[in-house]
C-alpha positions in Angstrom: 21.4 84.2 125.2 22.1 84.1 121.5 23.2 87.7 121.6 25.7 86.8 124.3 27.0 84.0 122.3 27.3 86.2 119.2 29.1 88.8 121.2 31.5 86.2 122.5 32.2 84.9 119.0 32.8 88.4 117.8 35.2 89.1 120.6 37.1 85.9 119.8 37.2 86.7 116.1 38.4 90.2 116.8 41.1 88.9 119.0 42.1 86.4 116.2 42.1 89.3 113.7 44.3 91.3 116.0 46.6 88.3 116.2 46.6 87.8 112.5 47.3 91.4 111.9 50.2 91.3 114.4 51.6 88.2 112.8 51.2 89.8 109.3 53.1 92.9 110.5 55.8 90.7 112.0 56.1 88.7 108.8 56.4 91.9 106.8 59.2 93.1 109.1 60.9 89.6 108.8 60.4 89.8 105.0 61.9 93.3 104.8 64.8 92.3 107.0 65.3 89.1 104.9 65.2 91.3 101.8 67.8 93.6 103.2 70.0 90.7 104.2 69.5 89.1 100.8 70.5 92.4 99.1 73.6 92.6 101.4 74.4 89.0 100.6 74.1 89.6 96.9 76.2 92.7 97.2 78.9 90.6 99.0 78.7 87.9 96.3 79.1 90.6 93.6 82.0 92.2 95.5 83.6 88.8 95.9 83.1 88.0 92.2 84.7 91.3 91.3 87.7 90.7 93.6 88.0 87.2 92.2 87.9 88.5 88.6 90.5 91.1 89.5 92.7 88.5 91.1 92.4 86.0 88.3 92.3 88.2 85.3 95.4 87.9 83.1 96.7 91.5 82.5 96.6 92.6 78.9 100.3 93.3 78.7 101.0 89.6 78.9 99.3 89.0 75.6 101.2 88.6 72.3 102.3 91.8 70.5 101.2 92.2 66.9 102.6 94.6 64.3 105.1 96.1 66.7 108.8 96.3 65.7 110.0 97.0 69.2 112.0 94.3 71.1 109.3 93.5 73.7 110.1 91.3 76.6 108.8 90.3 80.0 111.0 89.5 83.0 110.1 86.7 85.4 111.3 86.5 89.0 110.3 83.5 91.1 110.3 84.1 94.9 110.0 80.7 96.6 111.5 78.8 99.4 112.1 81.9 101.3 111.6 80.0 104.6 111.0 83.3 106.4 111.7 83.3 110.1 113.6 80.0 110.0 116.9 80.1 111.9 120.1 78.5 110.5 123.0 78.3 112.8 126.4 78.8 111.2 128.3 76.5 113.5 125.9 73.7 112.6 126.1 74.3 108.9 129.9 73.8 108.3 130.4 77.5 108.8 128.8 78.1 105.4 125.6 79.9 106.2 123.5 81.8 108.8 119.8 82.7 108.5 117.3 84.6 110.6 114.8 87.4 110.2 117.4 90.1 110.0 119.4 88.2 107.4 116.3 87.3 105.4 115.2 91.0 105.2 118.7 91.9 103.8 118.6 89.0 101.3 115.1 89.8 100.1 116.1 93.4 99.5 119.2 92.1 97.7 117.2 89.9 95.4 114.9 92.7 94.4 117.7 95.2 93.9 119.8 92.7 92.0 116.9 91.9 89.8 116.6 95.6 88.9 120.4 95.8 88.4 120.3 93.0 85.9 118.0 95.0 83.6 119.7 98.3 84.4 123.3 97.2 83.9 123.5 93.9 82.1 120.5 93.3 79.9 119.7 96.3 77.8 118.0 97.2 74.6 114.7 95.5 75.5 111.3 97.2 75.8 110.1 95.5 79.1 106.3 95.2 79.2 106.6 94.3 82.9 107.6 91.6 85.3 106.0 88.4 86.5 106.8 87.9 90.2 105.8 84.4 91.0 105.3 83.4 94.6 106.0 79.7 94.6 105.3 78.5 98.1 107.3 77.9 101.3 107.3 81.6 101.8 107.4 80.9 105.5 109.1 77.9 107.0 106.2 77.1 109.4 106.2 74.7 112.3 105.5 71.3 110.5 108.5 69.7 112.4 109.1 69.8 116.1 112.7 71.1 115.6 111.3 74.1 113.7 108.8 74.9 116.4 111.7 75.0 118.9 114.1 77.1 116.7 112.0 79.4 114.5 112.3 83.1 115.0 108.6 83.4 116.1 105.2 81.8 116.0 103.4 81.5 112.6 100.9 84.3 113.3 103.6 86.7 114.3 105.7 85.7 111.3 102.8 86.5 108.9 102.1 89.8 110.6 105.7 90.8 110.2 106.4 89.7 106.7 103.2 90.6 104.7 104.1 94.4 104.6 107.7 93.6 103.8 106.7 91.4 100.9 104.1 93.9 99.7 106.8 96.6 99.7 109.2 94.4 97.7 106.5 93.9 95.0 105.8 97.6 95.1 109.5 98.2 94.5 109.4 96.0 91.4 106.4 98.0 90.1 108.4 101.2 90.5 111.1 99.8 88.2 109.1 97.6 85.7 105.8 99.5 85.6 103.6 96.4 85.7 103.8 93.4 88.0 101.8 90.2 87.7 101.9 87.9 90.8 100.7 84.3 90.3 100.8 82.4 93.6 100.9 78.7 94.7 101.2 77.1 98.1 104.2 75.1 99.3 104.6 72.2 101.6 106.2 74.0 104.5 103.6 76.7 104.7 100.8 74.2 105.2 98.6 74.3 108.4 98.5 70.6 109.0 101.1 67.9 109.6 100.4 66.2 106.2 100.0 67.6 102.7 96.4 67.3 101.7 94.9 67.3 98.2 91.4 68.7 98.9 91.6 72.4 99.8 95.4 72.3 99.7 95.7 76.0 98.9 92.9 77.1 101.3 94.4 75.1 104.2 97.8 76.8 103.8 99.2 79.8 105.6 100.3 81.0 102.2 96.6 81.5 101.3 96.4 84.1 104.1 99.7 85.6 103.1 98.9 86.0 99.4 95.4 87.4 100.0 96.7 89.8 102.6 99.5 91.0 100.2 96.9 91.5 97.5 94.8 93.5 99.9 97.8 95.7 100.8 98.3 96.4 97.1 94.6 96.6 96.1 94.9 100.3 95.3 98.0 99.9 93.1 96.7 99.3 89.6 100.2 98.4 88.4 100.0 95.1 90.3 97.7 92.1 89.6 97.4 88.8 91.4 96.4 85.3 90.4 96.2 83.1 93.5 95.8 79.4 92.8 93.0 77.5 94.4 94.7 74.2 93.7 98.3 73.0 93.6 99.2 74.6 90.2 98.6 77.8 88.4 98.9 78.2 84.6 100.5 81.5 83.4 100.7 82.4 79.8 103.3 85.0 78.8 102.9 86.0 75.1 102.8 82.5 73.5 104.6 80.5 76.2 102.6 78.5 78.7 104.1 78.1 82.1 102.8 75.8 84.9 103.7 77.3 88.3 103.8 74.7 91.0 105.8 74.2 94.2 107.5 71.0 93.1 106.7 68.7 96.0 104.5 66.4 93.8 107.3 63.9 93.2 110.2 62.4 95.1 113.7 62.7 93.8 116.0 59.7 93.2 119.4 59.4 94.8 121.0 57.6 91.9 122.3 58.6 88.5 120.2 61.5 87.2 119.1 62.8 90.6 115.6 64.1 90.5 115.5 64.3 86.7 113.9 60.8 85.9 111.2 61.2 88.6 110.5 64.8 87.6 110.2 63.8 83.9 107.7 61.1 84.7 105.7 63.5 86.8 105.8 66.3 84.2 104.6 63.9 81.5 101.6 62.9 83.6 100.8 66.6 84.4 101.2 67.5 80.7 98.6 64.9 79.6 96.0 66.7 81.8 96.9 70.3 81.1 99.4 71.0 78.3 102.2 73.5 79.1 105.6 74.4 77.7 107.6 74.9 80.9 107.0 74.0 84.5 108.3 76.6 87.1 108.9 75.1 90.5 110.8 75.5 93.8 111.1 73.0 96.6 114.4 71.5 95.7 116.6 74.5 96.7 118.8 74.1 93.7 118.6 76.5 90.8 118.4 74.5 87.5 117.1 75.2 84.1 116.0 72.1 82.1 114.3 72.3 78.7 110.8 71.8 80.1 111.3 72.7 83.8 112.9 75.4 85.8 113.7 74.8 89.4 114.3 77.6 91.9 117.0 78.1 94.5 116.2 79.4 98.0 116.6 82.5 100.0 117.5 80.5 103.1 120.5 78.8 101.5 122.6 75.9 102.9 121.3 74.6 106.2 121.6 71.8 108.8 119.3 69.6 106.8 121.3 69.9 103.6 124.6 69.2 105.3 123.0 66.2 107.1 122.0 64.7 103.8 125.2 65.5 102.0 123.7 67.9 99.5 125.9 70.2 97.5 126.4 73.8 98.6 124.5 76.5 96.8 124.5 80.2 97.5 121.2 81.9 98.2 119.6 82.9 94.9 116.3 83.2 93.1 115.3 82.3 89.6 115.3 85.1 87.0 114.6 84.8 83.2 113.4 86.7 80.2 110.5 85.9 77.8 110.0 87.4 74.4 107.0 87.1 72.1 109.0 85.6 69.2 111.3 83.1 71.0 109.8 82.4 74.4 112.5 82.1 77.1 115.7 83.6 75.9 117.8 84.5 78.9 118.2 82.4 82.1 120.0 83.8 85.1 119.7 84.4 88.9 119.0 87.2 91.3 121.6 86.6 94.0 120.7 87.2 97.6 124.2 88.0 99.0 
């Protein structure tokens, strides 16, 4: 009787042992798989960190020059308020302007070629270290208003697919002429994904976030080009000794009285400066090229439109901001790259 009980207990224990061994083997497989997944995850994190470092690292050629008698300089072109794939109808704009995808492609090409022509034909005698090509938001016009959804050239996804290679090619063209291109990027208000501007994850919730990273991926193998994509509303860019704050410019509302946007802008700049000191703010949004002592405002590629004429704004030809920085004197030349 006792032998039968012992045999039964042995059989039970052996069965448990088999189960324990099976579970141990399963746990080993799970641990091995988890280890592989952890190693893959760590690899992805390291790769992401490497990409982030590459995107955010300030290129050495922007640093001050020491002990060099050459006349060093860096060009700065701001591409903002392109409003790609928006349609402007001439008959609705006092006969002053038309805009669509075909026209935008011609104007973008003109801006790039006219930027090159300025330094080939007008500004000579400088040893250019490279060019900053700032992407200042409102790259696409988006569909934030119902009228835009009805009249835009295409949907937002199709717009992005069409324009990313075109923009990458434009930056590559600048690299061909200037040797080095640094591309700081901020989001705008038109290229947002929601109906309202948000403060948390403003950059990441913008279509420009996709556009900028996609362009950077397109040019990843071109060591002449570096990117610095803002994760907030602003991006600080230091060229030699001059500190620039790149921002879209929609953080304040302009006044309609004497002084225009200047009083409101000055108050906003003062508050921003108390948080992060800078020398010059570079912004778009207002579609009117203006150079103030502490702020540069960009024009637009789109040009005069139905909105502008409806509000009685002054006419301005399509143009983008262009200026020159030197190590000794900061910004020395302020001009425009015309789009027509």
